[in-house]
N, C-alpha and C positions, 0 to 999 in steps of 0.2 A: 128187184134185193139190190141189184145193182145200179138203180135209178134212186133209191131209199140211202143208202149209202152216198152218194154222192150230193145228194139233198143235205147231208148231217154235214160234209168236207164243207159244203157250199156255205149251210149258215154258220157254221164254228168259224170259217174264212169271213165273213161278215161280221160276226160278233166281236172277232178281235179287231176289227178295223174299226168298226164305232168305239171299241173302248179304246183304243190308238187315240178317237176323237175327243171321247169323253173325259180320259186322265193326262194329267202335264206334271213333270219334273222342277224345283225350285230346289237350284243347288246353291254355296253357301257366298258365291262369289257375287249373285244377282236376285233383283226384285220381279215379282211378275205383274203388271195389269193388266187385268182382265176388262175386256171391252165388251162390250153389248147392246150395236146397233152404235156404236161410234163415241157410243156415254163408259165415263168407267164405274166399274161393279166393285171393283175389290180390285188391293193390292195386297198377295200374297209377300211378305217379308222375309218368315222362317223358310227357310231350306226343307223339301217331304216332297211327297205323292197329292196332286189337288183332284179336283171331279169339275170338270166346266160342257153346257151344254153343245151339242155340236152343234154347225153352223151358225147359231145363235150368236155363239160367243167365240170372239178371238183371241190371243196373247200379244202383247208388247211385253220382249223382257228389256231391264234395265240393269246395265253393268254397276257394281256399286264397288269396284274396286279402286284402288289412288291410281290418279292417272296421270301423263307428265304433260306439260304442253311446255314446247322446246320450238319458240320459232329458229326459224333460219337463218334471215337479217336479224343484225344489229339497229336496236334506237338511236338515231342524232338527237341526243339532247344538251341544254344548254346551262354550265350551271351559274350561278353568281355572279361570278367574273364576265358573264359572258365568253365563257370558253366551249367548247363543243367538246362533248364526248360519245366515244362510241358504245355502247352500255347493249353486252350483252344480258339476256336475265329467262327463269323459266320457271313453272307456276307445277305447283302441283295440289290435284282437284279430286274432290271423291261426290259421289252422289250423296245425300242423306235424307232424302225425300222422295220418290218417285213421285210419288201423285205430283206434287207442284212443280216437278222439272217436267213431266209430259204433259205439264198443260202451257204452261212457261216457255219452252220450246219444245214441243213436241217429239222430246226424245231424243233429240239430233245433239250429236257431239261437236258438230263443226260449227252451228248457231253459239256451244253453251261455252264454249272455246273462244271464239270469235267476242261474246261479252266479255268474260274474265281479261285478255290481252287488253280489251280498248279501256277498262278501268285500272289497272296496271298499265299502262302509258299512262294513262294524265296521270297518275300515283307518282310513274320516276317525273316525268317532267316539272309534278310542284315542289319533289323532294327538291331535284336536283336545282332548282331556280332558287333554292331559300337556302343551298350551302354550297361551299366553296369543293377546289379541286380537294384539297387536301379533306375534307371532311366524307367526301362520298368512296376517294379510293381506299381510306381506310380509319379514320379519325372517326367519325360514325355509322360506318359500313351499316355495322349490325340494326341500330338503330332505322335507319330506313328503310332495311329491311323488315325487320317486326311492325312496321307502320304502313307499306305497300302492302303485308300479310292481313291486319287489321283491314284496312280499305276494301281490299280485294273480298275477303271472307265479307262483309256488312254486305255488299251486295252481292252477290252471288248467294248468300242466304232464302233470295226472293225468288233466288228461280227452282229452289231446292240444291242447290248446292253450298259444301262448307270445302274453301279455301285451307288445304294441310299448310303450306309453305310456298314462298315466294324467295327465290334463290339469283344475286348478281354473279355470272358466271365471270363473267368479266368486265373492267372497266377500265377506258384505254382513251387517248387523245386520238380526235380525226386527223386524219391525213393532212388536211388542208391544214392546221396549225401548228402539226407535231416538233414541228423545225424551230417556230417559233417560242413555242411552250421547251421546248429542250432550251436553247440559246439562251431565254429567259431563266433557266434556273443554271444554266453554267456561269452565267455570270452570279446570280447569288451565289453563289458556290465558292464565285471568285474572291467574290469581294468580300465573304464571311472570313476566306485564307488570308489575305491580305488584314486583315481588323486583327485575327489571331496574332500575325507573324510582327501586329506594330507591337501590338501588348506585349509577345516574348520581346519584344527587342528594346521597350521601354523597361519590365522586368531586370531586363539581362541587365543591361545597365543601373540602375537603380542594384539590383545584388550587386555589381563590381561595384559600384562605387562606395558601398556602406560596406563591401571588403577590405579596402581602401585603406578607406577610416578607420576600422579596424586594428587593419597591419600598423598605420601608421601612432595609432595609439600604443601599441603591441609596442613597437619599438622604444617609443618614447617615454615609454614607464620602465621602460627595461633597462635604457640608456640613464633614465635618474636612477635605476636600485643601485645598479655600478657603479655611479659617482657614490651613491652614498657611502656603498661598502665599500668602496677602495680609500673612500675620507675617512671613516671609519677607523682602516687598516692603518693608514697614512698615519694616525693621529693615536694608535697605541702601538704602531712600530714607532715613534715619538715617544713616547710617552716611556717604552721600554728601553730605548738607549739613551732619553735620560736618564732615567732609573739606574741600568748601568754604568753612565759614566759620571755623573754628578759628585761622586766621592773622590775625582780625580778626574776636574777639568781641561787639566793643561794634559795629564794623558790621553786624554782622549781627544785631544785636539792634535797629538802627535801623532795617534794612532789613524787619526782621519789625514793626513796627510800623506802618509804613511801608503794606505788606500789610493788618494789621487797620485802619490809618484808609480805606485802600481801597472793601474791603468792607462799614467799616460806613456809612461815609456816599456807596452808589451812589447812592439815589435822593433825591430832593427833598425824597422828603416820609417820610423815615428820622429816626428818634427815637432817639437813645438816654442814658437817662437813667444818668450815673455819676457817682459822688463825686471833685469838683475836684483831690482829694490821692491817687486812684488815678492810681498807677503808668501805665494808659491813657494818662495826655495828659502821661507824662514830657517826651516832646522834644518838645509845645506850649510847655509851661513854658521848656526854654529854649532855646526859637527866639525868646520874646520877650523874655528875659533878656540875649540875644546883642543884642536892635534897639537896649535901654536902651542 
């Protein structure tokens, strides 16, 4: 009895071991390639539980998640102006055809990434060699990355890979020409600053000259208007005096003489030297005669 029980247990254990070799699972992060005597017989793309022939068939699992290829060293690339630039980039890639991927690179991730990186580096040289520093740093950077992705993806499709994205992490001057580039940038900024100062000084002179001209015009017009108004006032005053004193000219002359006497002898120390026969003393003489 005990022997039968032991045999049953051994048989059950053997069945479990056999089943473990016969059944396999594929999850959503991978695909499974079924090989029989080294030849691909099936590719399991959907997750689930599958059956295989033990010992005759074996499996190769291919990771289908998006992976990142990030090189530790930067690349030295020359721009259109023959300036050396240090460029750091990374690539996002994913296996989309497990069968093609296994046939071309034997499912070796390093071989696949080496091929992708070679294509990206060739693309970087082509893009940078046809563009200036300003273009690759900021002006056309997005276009450069788009071209790199499209070119790398076109080549990667031939080995069952899709290039999801290519990004430039850093684009900087190399150490050997960094100082000369900064000096050239400094000189350019100095030239622009001097040019703007000269333009500002010229504008200042122009504005100042125009202001002085406007001031002279305003003063001349004001003086002209003042003289005109003064002349009109004097004319009106003369007309008023004439109208007031024309009925008795003798009285008007007498009144004007009195005003002149009053103004001439206003102070005690005032001194006036005039010929005694002058018309200024005309009314003094008449007053003396009238007194006699």
